N, CA, C and O atoms as a GROMACS GRO file, in nm:
protein
  540
    1MET      N    1   0.084  -0.119   0.000
    1MET     CA    2   0.000   0.000   0.000
    1MET      C    3   0.089   0.125   0.000
    1MET      O    4   0.192   0.129   0.068
    2LYS      N    5   0.049   0.224  -0.074
    2LYS     CA    6   0.123   0.349  -0.088
    2LYS      C    7   0.122   0.426   0.044
    2LYS      O    8   0.019   0.436   0.111
    3GLU      N    9   0.238   0.481   0.080
    3GLU     CA   10   0.246   0.564   0.201
    3GLU      C   11   0.197   0.704   0.165
    3GLU      O   12   0.244   0.766   0.070
    4ILE      N   13   0.102   0.752   0.242
    4ILE     CA   14   0.044   0.884   0.216
    4ILE      C   15   0.122   0.986   0.297
    4ILE      O   16   0.149   0.967   0.416
    5LYS      N   17   0.158   1.097   0.230
    5LYS     CA   18   0.242   1.199   0.293
    5LYS      C   19   0.196   1.339   0.255
    5LYS      O   20   0.121   1.358   0.159
    6VAL      N   21   0.242   1.436   0.334
    6VAL     CA   22   0.225   1.576   0.299
    6VAL      C   23   0.321   1.604   0.184
    6VAL      O   24   0.441   1.578   0.195
    7ILE      N   25   0.267   1.657   0.072
    7ILE     CA   26   0.353   1.682  -0.045
    7ILE      C   27   0.376   1.831  -0.070
    7ILE      O   28   0.469   1.868  -0.142
    8ALA      N   29   0.292   1.917  -0.011
    8ALA     CA   30   0.310   2.062  -0.028
    8ALA      C   31   0.229   2.135   0.078
    8ALA      O   32   0.131   2.083   0.131
    9ILE      N   33   0.273   2.257   0.108
    9ILE     CA   34   0.204   2.343   0.204
    9ILE      C   35   0.177   2.476   0.133
    9ILE      O   36   0.262   2.565   0.136
   10PRO      N   37   0.059   2.490   0.069
   10PRO     CA   38   0.029   2.612  -0.006
   10PRO      C   39   0.021   2.738   0.082
   10PRO      O   40   0.062   2.846   0.039
   11ASP      N   41  -0.031   2.724   0.202
   11ASP     CA   42  -0.042   2.837   0.294
   11ASP      C   43  -0.069   2.781   0.434
   11ASP      O   44  -0.062   2.660   0.454
   12GLU      N   45  -0.099   2.867   0.530
   12GLU     CA   46  -0.117   2.824   0.669
   12GLU      C   47  -0.250   2.754   0.694
   12GLU      O   48  -0.274   2.708   0.806
   13THR      N   49  -0.336   2.744   0.594
   13THR     CA   50  -0.465   2.680   0.614
   13THR      C   51  -0.483   2.552   0.533
   13THR      O   52  -0.584   2.483   0.548
   14ARG      N   53  -0.386   2.518   0.447
   14ARG     CA   54  -0.403   2.402   0.360
   14ARG      C   55  -0.274   2.320   0.351
   14ARG      O   56  -0.164   2.374   0.350
   15LEU      N   57  -0.293   2.188   0.346
   15LEU     CA   58  -0.184   2.096   0.314
   15LEU      C   59  -0.230   2.014   0.195
   15LEU      O   60  -0.349   1.988   0.178
   16LEU      N   61  -0.136   1.973   0.111
   16LEU     CA   62  -0.166   1.882   0.002
   16LEU      C   63  -0.107   1.746   0.037
   16LEU      O   64   0.007   1.737   0.082
   17ILE      N   65  -0.186   1.640   0.015
   17ILE     CA   66  -0.139   1.504   0.040
   17ILE      C   67  -0.147   1.424  -0.090
   17ILE      O   68  -0.230   1.454  -0.176
   18ASN      N   69  -0.063   1.325  -0.104
   18ASN     CA   70  -0.055   1.247  -0.228
   18ASN      C   71  -0.158   1.135  -0.231
   18ASN      O   72  -0.123   1.017  -0.240
   19TYR      N   73  -0.284   1.172  -0.223
   19TYR     CA   74  -0.395   1.076  -0.223
   19TYR      C   75  -0.514   1.144  -0.288
   19TYR      O   76  -0.565   1.243  -0.235
   20GLY      N   77  -0.560   1.091  -0.403
   20GLY     CA   78  -0.671   1.153  -0.475
   20GLY      C   79  -0.778   1.054  -0.511
   20GLY      O   80  -0.779   0.942  -0.461
   21TYR      N   81  -0.869   1.095  -0.598
   21TYR     CA   82  -0.981   1.007  -0.632
   21TYR      C   83  -0.939   0.890  -0.722
   21TYR      O   84  -1.017   0.797  -0.741
   22GLU      N   85  -0.818   0.893  -0.776
   22GLU     CA   86  -0.769   0.779  -0.854
   22GLU      C   87  -0.694   0.678  -0.767
   22GLU      O   88  -0.656   0.571  -0.815
   23ASP      N   89  -0.673   0.710  -0.640
   23ASP     CA   90  -0.604   0.621  -0.548
   23ASP      C   91  -0.704   0.538  -0.470
   23ASP      O   92  -0.814   0.585  -0.439
   24ASP      N   93  -0.667   0.416  -0.439
   24ASP     CA   94  -0.753   0.328  -0.360
   24ASP      C   95  -0.680   0.293  -0.231
   24ASP      O   96  -0.568   0.242  -0.235
   25ASN      N   97  -0.742   0.320  -0.119
   25ASN     CA   98  -0.685   0.286   0.011
   25ASN      C   99  -0.749   0.155   0.055
   25ASN      O  100  -0.866   0.153   0.094
   26GLU      N  101  -0.674   0.046   0.048
   26GLU     CA  102  -0.727  -0.086   0.078
   26GLU      C  103  -0.791  -0.095   0.216
   26GLU      O  104  -0.893  -0.161   0.233
   27SER      N  105  -0.730  -0.027   0.315
   27SER     CA  106  -0.784  -0.037   0.451
   27SER      C  107  -0.918   0.034   0.465
   27SER      O  108  -0.997   0.002   0.553
   28LEU      N  109  -0.944   0.132   0.377
   28LEU     CA  110  -1.071   0.204   0.384
   28LEU      C  111  -1.170   0.155   0.278
   28LEU      O  112  -1.287   0.191   0.280
   29ASN      N  113  -1.121   0.073   0.184
   29ASN     CA  114  -1.203   0.024   0.073
   29ASN      C  115  -1.273   0.138   0.000
   29ASN      O  116  -1.391   0.129  -0.033
   30SER      N  117  -1.200   0.244  -0.025
   30SER     CA  118  -1.261   0.359  -0.092
   30SER      C  119  -1.154   0.448  -0.154
   30SER      O  120  -1.035   0.428  -0.134
   31TYR      N  121  -1.200   0.543  -0.229
   31TYR     CA  122  -1.114   0.645  -0.287
   31TYR      C  123  -1.124   0.770  -0.200
   31TYR      O  124  -1.211   0.779  -0.113
   32ALA      N  125  -1.037   0.866  -0.224
   32ALA     CA  126  -1.041   0.990  -0.147
   32ALA      C  127  -1.175   1.059  -0.164
   32ALA      O  128  -1.228   1.069  -0.275
   33LYS      N  129  -1.230   1.106  -0.055
   33LYS     CA  130  -1.359   1.175  -0.057
   33LYS      C  131  -1.355   1.295   0.038
   33LYS      O  132  -1.286   1.293   0.140
   34GLU      N  133  -1.429   1.397   0.003
   34GLU     CA  134  -1.442   1.510   0.093
   34GLU      C  135  -1.502   1.462   0.225
   34GLU      O  136  -1.590   1.377   0.227
   35GLY      N  137  -1.451   1.518   0.333
   35GLY     CA  138  -1.503   1.483   0.465
   35GLY      C  139  -1.425   1.374   0.536
   35GLY      O  140  -1.444   1.354   0.656
   36GLN      N  141  -1.336   1.301   0.465
   36GLN     CA  142  -1.256   1.200   0.532
   36GLN      C  143  -1.164   1.266   0.633
   36GLN      O  144  -1.110   1.374   0.607
   37ARG      N  145  -1.146   1.202   0.746
   37ARG     CA  146  -1.059   1.254   0.852
   37ARG      C  147  -0.921   1.190   0.840
   37ARG      O  148  -0.910   1.069   0.820
   38VAL      N  149  -0.817   1.270   0.853
   38VAL     CA  150  -0.680   1.222   0.849
   38VAL      C  151  -0.603   1.279   0.968
   38VAL      O  152  -0.647   1.374   1.033
   39ALA      N  153  -0.489   1.220   0.993
   39ALA     CA  154  -0.399   1.274   1.096
   39ALA      C  155  -0.259   1.278   1.037
   39ALA      O  156  -0.214   1.183   0.973
   40VAL      N  157  -0.190   1.390   1.060
   40VAL     CA  158  -0.049   1.399   1.026
   40VAL      C  159   0.025   1.352   1.151
   40VAL      O  160   0.000   1.401   1.261
   41VAL      N  161   0.116   1.256   1.133
   41VAL     CA  162   0.179   1.193   1.248
   41VAL      C  163   0.330   1.210   1.248
   41VAL      O  164   0.393   1.227   1.143
   42ALA      N  165   0.387   1.206   1.368
   42ALA     CA  166   0.532   1.208   1.385
   42ALA      C  167   0.584   1.066   1.369
   42ALA      O  168   0.505   0.972   1.366
   43ASP      N  169   0.714   1.051   1.360
   43ASP     CA  170   0.773   0.917   1.354
   43ASP      C  171   0.735   0.839   1.479
   43ASP      O  172   0.730   0.893   1.589
   44GLY      N  173   0.707   0.712   1.459
   44GLY     CA  174   0.668   0.627   1.570
   44GLY      C  175   0.786   0.588   1.658
   44GLY      O  176   0.901   0.589   1.615
   45VAL      N  177   0.754   0.554   1.782
   45VAL     CA  178   0.853   0.511   1.880
   45VAL      C  179   0.808   0.377   1.936
   45VAL      O  180   0.693   0.362   1.976
   46ASN      N  181   0.898   0.279   1.938
   46ASN     CA  182   0.864   0.149   1.994
   46ASN      C  183   0.848   0.161   2.146
   46ASN      O  184   0.933   0.219   2.213
   47ILE      N  185   0.739   0.105   2.198
   47ILE     CA  186   0.711   0.108   2.342
   47ILE      C  187   0.729  -0.033   2.396
   47ILE      O  188   0.675  -0.129   2.342
   48SER      N  189   0.806  -0.044   2.505
   48SER     CA  190   0.832  -0.174   2.567
   48SER      C  191   0.777  -0.178   2.708
   48SER      O  192   0.770  -0.076   2.776
   49ASP      N  193   0.738  -0.297   2.751
   49ASP     CA  194   0.694  -0.319   2.889
   49ASP      C  195   0.815  -0.300   2.980
   49ASP      O  196   0.918  -0.363   2.958
   50PRO      N  197   0.804  -0.215   3.085
   50PRO     CA  198   0.921  -0.190   3.171
   50PRO      C  199   0.964  -0.311   3.253
   50PRO      O  200   1.079  -0.317   3.296
   51ASP      N  201   0.875  -0.408   3.275
   51ASP     CA  202   0.911  -0.526   3.355
   51ASP      C  203   0.969  -0.638   3.270
   51ASP      O  204   1.064  -0.704   3.312
   52THR      N  205   0.912  -0.660   3.151
   52THR     CA  206   0.952  -0.775   3.069
   52THR      C  207   1.037  -0.737   2.948
   52THR      O  208   1.096  -0.823   2.884
   53ASN      N  209   1.042  -0.610   2.917
   53ASN     CA  210   1.108  -0.559   2.796
   53ASN      C  211   1.043  -0.609   2.668
   53ASN      O  212   1.100  -0.593   2.560
   54ASP      N  213   0.922  -0.670   2.677
   54ASP     CA  214   0.849  -0.712   2.559
   54ASP      C  215   0.801  -0.588   2.483
   54ASP      O  216   0.757  -0.490   2.544
   55SER      N  217   0.809  -0.594   2.352
   55SER     CA  218   0.760  -0.484   2.270
   55SER      C  219   0.607  -0.482   2.277
   55SER      O  220   0.542  -0.586   2.258
   56LEU      N  221   0.550  -0.366   2.303
   56LEU     CA  222   0.405  -0.350   2.312
   56LEU      C  223   0.349  -0.283   2.186
   56LEU      O  224   0.228  -0.262   2.175
   57GLY      N  225   0.436  -0.250   2.093
   57GLY     CA  226   0.391  -0.186   1.970
   57GLY      C  227   0.452  -0.049   1.954
   57GLY      O  228   0.539  -0.007   2.031
   58GLU      N  229   0.405   0.019   1.853
   58GLU     CA  230   0.460   0.151   1.821
   58GLU      C  231   0.361   0.260   1.858
   58GLU      O  232   0.242   0.250   1.828
   59TYR      N  233   0.410   0.363   1.924
   59TYR     CA  234   0.330   0.482   1.955
   59TYR      C  235   0.363   0.586   1.850
   59TYR      O  236   0.478   0.628   1.836
   60THR      N  237   0.261   0.629   1.776
   60THR     CA  238   0.279   0.728   1.670
   60THR      C  239   0.205   0.855   1.710
   60THR      O  240   0.084   0.863   1.693
   61PRO      N  241   0.277   0.954   1.763
   61PRO     CA  242   0.211   1.078   1.805
   61PRO      C  243   0.144   1.152   1.690
   61PRO      O  244   0.199   1.162   1.580
   62ILE      N  245   0.026   1.203   1.716
   62ILE     CA  246  -0.048   1.280   1.617
   62ILE      C  247  -0.011   1.427   1.628
   62ILE      O  248  -0.021   1.487   1.735
   63LYS      N  249   0.032   1.484   1.516
   63LYS     CA  250   0.064   1.627   1.512
   63LYS      C  251  -0.064   1.709   1.496
   63LYS      O  252  -0.080   1.813   1.560
   64GLU      N  253  -0.153   1.662   1.409
   64GLU     CA  254  -0.276   1.737   1.381
   64GLU      C  255  -0.379   1.645   1.317
   64GLU      O  256  -0.345   1.562   1.233
   65LYS      N  257  -0.504   1.661   1.357
   65LYS     CA  258  -0.615   1.591   1.292
   65LYS      C  259  -0.680   1.689   1.196
   65LYS      O  260  -0.712   1.802   1.233
   66LEU      N  261  -0.699   1.645   1.071
   66LEU     CA  262  -0.747   1.732   0.965
   66LEU      C  263  -0.857   1.663   0.886
   66LEU      O  264  -0.888   1.547   0.910
   67GLU      N  265  -0.914   1.737   0.791
   67GLU     CA  266  -1.023   1.684   0.709
   67GLU      C  267  -0.995   1.712   0.562
   67GLU      O  268  -0.948   1.819   0.526
   68VAL      N  269  -1.026   1.613   0.477
   68VAL     CA  270  -1.014   1.631   0.332
   68VAL      C  271  -1.124   1.727   0.288
   68VAL      O  272  -1.242   1.703   0.314
   69THR      N  273  -1.086   1.836   0.220
   69THR     CA  274  -1.185   1.935   0.176
   69THR      C  275  -1.198   1.942   0.024
   69THR      O  276  -1.304   1.981  -0.027
   70ASP      N  277  -1.094   1.906  -0.049
   70ASP     CA  278  -1.097   1.909  -0.195
   70ASP      C  279  -1.019   1.788  -0.246
   70ASP      O  280  -0.911   1.758  -0.197
   71VAL      N  281  -1.075   1.720  -0.346
   71VAL     CA  282  -1.012   1.598  -0.398
   71VAL      C  283  -0.984   1.616  -0.547
   71VAL      O  284  -1.072   1.657  -0.623
   72PHE      N  285  -0.861   1.586  -0.587
   72PHE     CA  286  -0.818   1.589  -0.726
   72PHE      C  287  -0.776   1.447  -0.764
   72PHE      O  288  -0.778   1.357  -0.679
   73ALA      N  289  -0.736   1.426  -0.889
   73ALA     CA  290  -0.703   1.292  -0.936
   73ALA      C  291  -0.592   1.226  -0.853
   73ALA      O  292  -0.608   1.112  -0.810
   74LYS      N  293  -0.484   1.295  -0.830
   74LYS     CA  294  -0.367   1.235  -0.765
   74LYS      C  295  -0.333   1.295  -0.628
   74LYS      O  296  -0.241   1.248  -0.562
   75PHE      N  297  -0.407   1.396  -0.585
   75PHE     CA  298  -0.379   1.456  -0.454
   75PHE      C  299  -0.507   1.515  -0.397
   75PHE      O  300  -0.607   1.530  -0.467
   76SER      N  301  -0.501   1.548  -0.270
   76SER     CA  302  -0.615   1.611  -0.202
   76SER      C  303  -0.567   1.725  -0.115
   76SER      O  304  -0.451   1.732  -0.076
   77VAL      N  305  -0.660   1.816  -0.085
   77VAL     CA  306  -0.635   1.927   0.007
   77VAL      C  307  -0.694   1.888   0.142
   77VAL      O  308  -0.809   1.843   0.149
   78VAL      N  309  -0.617   1.906   0.248
   78VAL     CA  310  -0.668   1.882   0.382
   78VAL      C  311  -0.655   2.012   0.462
   78VAL      O  312  -0.560   2.089   0.446
   79ARG      N  313  -0.754   2.032   0.550
   79ARG     CA  314  -0.758   2.155   0.631
   79ARG      C  315  -0.802   2.122   0.772
   79ARG      O  316  -0.859   2.017   0.800
   80ASN      N  317  -0.773   2.215   0.860
   80ASN     CA  318  -0.818   2.206   0.998
   80ASN      C  319  -0.956   2.272   1.004
   80ASN      O  320  -0.967   2.394   1.016
   81VAL      N  321  -1.060   2.190   0.994
   81VAL     CA  322  -1.197   2.240   0.990
   81VAL      C  323  -1.252   2.248   1.131
   81VAL      O  324  -1.253   2.148   1.203
   82SER      N  325  -1.297   2.365   1.169
   82SER     CA  326  -1.361   2.377   1.301
   82SER      C  327  -1.509   2.400   1.280
   82SER      O  328  -1.552   2.477   1.193
   83ARG      N  329  -1.586   2.334   1.361
   83ARG     CA  330  -1.730   2.349   1.355
   83ARG      C  331  -1.776   2.413   1.484
   83ARG      O  332  -1.736   2.372   1.593
   84LYS      N  333  -1.859   2.511   1.470
   84LYS     CA  334  -1.910   2.579   1.588
   84LYS      C  335  -2.050   2.529   1.616
   84LYS      O  336  -2.135   2.523   1.528
   85GLU      N  337  -2.071   2.494   1.741
   85GLU     CA  338  -2.206   2.453   1.781
   85GLU      C  339  -2.292   2.578   1.788
   85GLU      O  340  -2.252   2.679   1.846
   86SER      N  341  -2.408   2.570   1.729
   86SER     CA  342  -2.497   2.685   1.738
   86SER      C  343  -2.607   2.653   1.837
   86SER      O  344  -2.652   2.538   1.849
   87SER      N  345  -2.649   2.753   1.905
   87SER     CA  346  -2.752   2.738   2.005
   87SER      C  347  -2.862   2.840   1.976
   87SER      O  348  -2.833   2.953   1.935
   88PHE      N  349  -2.985   2.800   1.996
   88PHE     CA  350  -3.096   2.892   1.977
   88PHE      C  351  -3.077   3.015   2.065
   88PHE      O  352  -3.109   3.127   2.024
   89LEU      N  353  -3.026   2.995   2.186
   89LEU     CA  354  -3.009   3.106   2.279
   89LEU      C  355  -2.899   3.202   2.235
   89LEU      O  356  -2.894   3.316   2.282
   90ALA      N  357  -2.811   3.158   2.146
   90ALA     CA  358  -2.705   3.246   2.097
   90ALA      C  359  -2.763   3.364   2.021
   90ALA      O  360  -2.702   3.471   2.018
   91SER      N  361  -2.879   3.347   1.960
   91SER     CA  362  -2.941   3.458   1.888
   91SER      C  363  -2.995   3.562   1.985
   91SER      O  364  -3.012   3.678   1.949
   92VAL      N  365  -3.024   3.521   2.108
   92VAL     CA  366  -3.072   3.614   2.210
   92VAL      C  367  -2.956   3.690   2.271
   92VAL      O  368  -2.962   3.812   2.287
   93SER      N  369  -2.849   3.618   2.304
   93SER     CA  370  -2.732   3.680   2.365
   93SER      C  371  -2.607   3.604   2.327
   93SER      O  372  -2.603   3.482   2.340
   94PRO      N  373  -2.503   3.675   2.281
   94PRO     CA  374  -2.377   3.608   2.249
   94PRO      C  375  -2.316   3.539   2.370
   94PRO      O  376  -2.237   3.445   2.354
   95MET      N  377  -2.350   3.583   2.490
   95MET     CA  378  -2.297   3.524   2.612
   95MET      C  379  -2.350   3.381   2.632
   95MET      O  380  -2.290   3.304   2.707
   96LEU      N  381  -2.460   3.345   2.567
   96LEU     CA  382  -2.520   3.214   2.585
   96LEU      C  383  -2.478   3.115   2.476
   96LEU      O  384  -2.532   3.005   2.468
   97ARG      N  385  -2.380   3.154   2.395
   97ARG     CA  386  -2.334   3.068   2.286
   97ARG      C  387  -2.273   2.941   2.342
   97ARG      O  388  -2.195   2.945   2.438
   98SER      N  389  -2.308   2.829   2.282
   98SER     CA  390  -2.258   2.699   2.325
   98SER      C  391  -2.139   2.661   2.239
   98SER      O  392  -2.152   2.645   2.118
   99THR      N  393  -2.022   2.647   2.300
   99THR     CA  394  -1.904   2.604   2.227
   99THR      C  395  -1.835   2.492   2.305
   99THR      O  396  -1.843   2.485   2.428
  100THR      N  397  -1.767   2.407   2.232
  100THR     CA  398  -1.694   2.298   2.294
  100THR      C  399  -1.550   2.304   2.247
  100THR      O  400  -1.524   2.306   2.126
  101LYS      N  401  -1.458   2.306   2.340
  101LYS     CA  402  -1.317   2.305   2.306
  101LYS      C  403  -1.247   2.209   2.402
  101LYS      O  404  -1.266   2.216   2.524
  102LYS      N  405  -1.167   2.121   2.346
  102LYS     CA  406  -1.096   2.022   2.427
  102LYS      C  407  -0.960   2.078   2.467
  102LYS      O  408  -0.884   2.124   2.382
  103THR      N  409  -0.931   2.073   2.596
  103THR     CA  410  -0.799   2.112   2.645
  103THR      C  411  -0.743   1.999   2.729
  103THR      O  412  -0.818   1.916   2.782
  104PHE      N  413  -0.613   1.996   2.742
  104PHE     CA  414  -0.547   1.892   2.820
  104PHE      C  415  -0.467   1.956   2.932
  104PHE      O  416  -0.373   2.032   2.907
  105ASP      N  417  -0.503   1.925   3.053
  105ASP     CA  418  -0.434   1.979   3.170
  105ASP      C  419  -0.314   1.891   3.204
  105ASP      O  420  -0.314   1.771   3.175
  106PRO      N  421  -0.212   1.951   3.266
  106PRO     CA  422  -0.094   1.872   3.302
  106PRO      C  423  -0.128   1.760   3.400
  106PRO      O  424  -0.222   1.770   3.479
  107ILE      N  425  -0.050   1.654   3.394
  107ILE     CA  426  -0.063   1.541   3.484
  107ILE      C  427   0.061   1.541   3.573
  107ILE      O  428   0.171   1.567   3.526
  108PHE      N  429   0.043   1.513   3.702
  108PHE     CA  430   0.154   1.509   3.797
  108PHE      C  431   0.237   1.383   3.771
  108PHE      O  432   0.199   1.274   3.814
  109VAL      N  433   0.351   1.398   3.701
  109VAL     CA  434   0.434   1.285   3.662
  109VAL      C  435   0.578   1.307   3.703
  109VAL      O  436   0.619   1.420   3.734
  110ASN      N  437   0.655   1.200   3.704
  110ASN     CA  438   0.798   1.207   3.729
  110ASN      C  439   0.862   1.264   3.602
  110ASN      O  440   0.871   1.193   3.501
  111THR      N  441   0.905   1.387   3.605
  111THR     CA  442   0.957   1.455   3.486
  111THR      C  443   1.086   1.393   3.434
  111THR      O  444   1.119   1.411   3.317
  112GLU      N  445   1.159   1.319   3.519
  112GLU     CA  446   1.281   1.253   3.473
  112GLU      C  447   1.251   1.136   3.379
  112GLU      O  448   1.340   1.089   3.309
  113GLN      N  449   1.125   1.090   3.378
  113GLN     CA  450   1.089   0.976   3.295
  113GLN      C  451   1.013   1.016   3.169
  113GLN      O  452   0.968   0.929   3.094
  114ILE      N  453   1.000   1.145   3.144
  114ILE     CA  454   0.931   1.192   3.024
  114ILE      C  455   1.016   1.157   2.902
  114ILE      O  456   1.136   1.187   2.899
  115LEU      N  457   0.955   1.094   2.802
  115LEU     CA  458   1.027   1.049   2.683
  115LEU      C  459   1.050   1.158   2.578
  115LEU      O  460   1.137   1.143   2.493
  116ASN      N  461   0.972   1.266   2.583
  116ASN     CA  462   0.980   1.370   2.480
  116ASN      C  463   0.970   1.308   2.341
  116ASN      O  464   1.052   1.333   2.253
  117ILE      N  465   0.867   1.227   2.323
  117ILE     CA  466   0.849   1.153   2.198
  117ILE      C  467   0.825   1.246   2.080
  117ILE      O  468   0.868   1.214   1.968
  118ASN      N  469   0.759   1.359   2.100
  118ASN     CA  470   0.731   1.448   1.988
  118ASN      C  471   0.855   1.520   1.937
  118ASN      O  472   0.848   1.591   1.837
  119GLY      N  473   0.967   1.503   2.003
  119GLY     CA  474   1.088   1.570   1.957
  119GLY      C  475   1.081   1.718   1.988
  119GLY      O  476   1.014   1.761   2.081
  120SER      N  477   1.151   1.796   1.908
  120SER     CA  478   1.162   1.939   1.936
  120SER      C  479   1.049   2.020   1.876
  120SER      O  480   1.033   2.138   1.909
  121THR      N  481   0.969   1.960   1.786
  121THR     CA  482   0.865   2.039   1.721
  121THR      C  483   0.746   1.953   1.681
  121THR      O  484   0.761   1.836   1.646
  122ASP      N  485   0.630   2.012   1.686
  122ASP     CA  486   0.510   1.949   1.634
  122ASP      C  487   0.474   2.008   1.499
  122ASP      O  488   0.368   1.979   1.444
  123MET      N  489   0.564   2.092   1.445
  123MET     CA  490   0.540   2.157   1.318
  123MET      C  491   0.524   2.054   1.207
  123MET      O  492   0.598   1.956   1.202
  124ILE      N  493   0.429   2.076   1.119
  124ILE     CA  494   0.407   1.988   1.005
  124ILE      C  495   0.501   2.029   0.893
  124ILE      O  496   0.517   2.148   0.864
  125SER      N  497   0.563   1.929   0.831
  125SER     CA  498   0.658   1.953   0.723
  125SER      C  499   0.624   1.865   0.603
  125SER      O  500   0.560   1.761   0.616
  126VAL      N  501   0.670   1.908   0.485
  126VAL     CA  502   0.657   1.824   0.366
  126VAL      C  503   0.729   1.693   0.394
  126VAL      O  504   0.841   1.693   0.445
  127GLY      N  505   0.665   1.583   0.360
  127GLY     CA  506   0.722   1.451   0.385
  127GLY      C  507   0.666   1.383   0.508
  127GLY      O  508   0.688   1.264   0.526
  128ASP      N  509   0.594   1.456   0.594
  128ASP     CA  510   0.533   1.395   0.711
  128ASP      C  511   0.430   1.292   0.667
  128ASP      O  512   0.359   1.312   0.569
  129LYS      N  513   0.424   1.183   0.740
  129LYS     CA  514   0.330   1.074   0.710
  129LYS      C  515   0.188   1.114   0.749
  129LYS      O  516   0.167   1.185   0.848
  130VAL      N  517   0.090   1.066   0.670
  130VAL     CA  518  -0.052   1.092   0.694
  130VAL      C  519  -0.123   0.958   0.706
  130VAL      O  520  -0.100   0.868   0.626
  131ILE      N  521  -0.209   0.944   0.808
  131ILE     CA  522  -0.289   0.824   0.824
  131ILE      C  523  -0.436   0.864   0.821
  131ILE      O  524  -0.472   0.977   0.854
  132PHE      N  525  -0.521   0.769   0.780
  132PHE     CA  526  -0.665   0.794   0.779
  132PHE      C  527  -0.725   0.749   0.910
  132PHE      O  528  -0.690   0.643   0.963
  133LEU      N  529  -0.815   0.829   0.963
  133LEU     CA  530  -0.882   0.798   1.088
  133LEU      C  531  -1.017   0.735   1.059
  133LEU      O  532  -1.085   0.774   0.964
  134GLN      N  533  -1.056   0.640   1.138
  134GLN     CA  534  -1.189   0.581   1.126
  134GLN      C  535  -1.285   0.674   1.196
  134GLN      O  536  -1.252   0.731   1.300
  135LYS      N  537  -1.403   0.691   1.140
  135LYS     CA  538  -1.500   0.786   1.197
  135LYS      C  539  -1.548   0.746   1.332
  135LYS      O  540  -1.630   0.816   1.391
   0.00000   0.00000   0.00000
């Protein structure tokens, strides 16, 4: 199966990936379509059990979750699409607008054991691997 990657960065709102409507992704049994969710990922790191040293698999950090917005024959455009929840009460007062945003608070951990798996940057670059997310 072809490895899907970021092939160009036209501007700060769009990435181009080498997957279009002429490509078939065996794991998805489909061609590229608008609305498909993808993730740009960092290089994976093998994770081992600390007691047995058995390999538990690869952890592949996600840099960004994106959505296919435009599909061409050999490539597609992906963007960070945000959807705003609308509320009937928002028309009465902007203060009553319903929005959802996910944040991650720090966890009390032993900082000497932090792996720094993401490396020095989460910046997306040409050549970064792209995976498709199941809905």
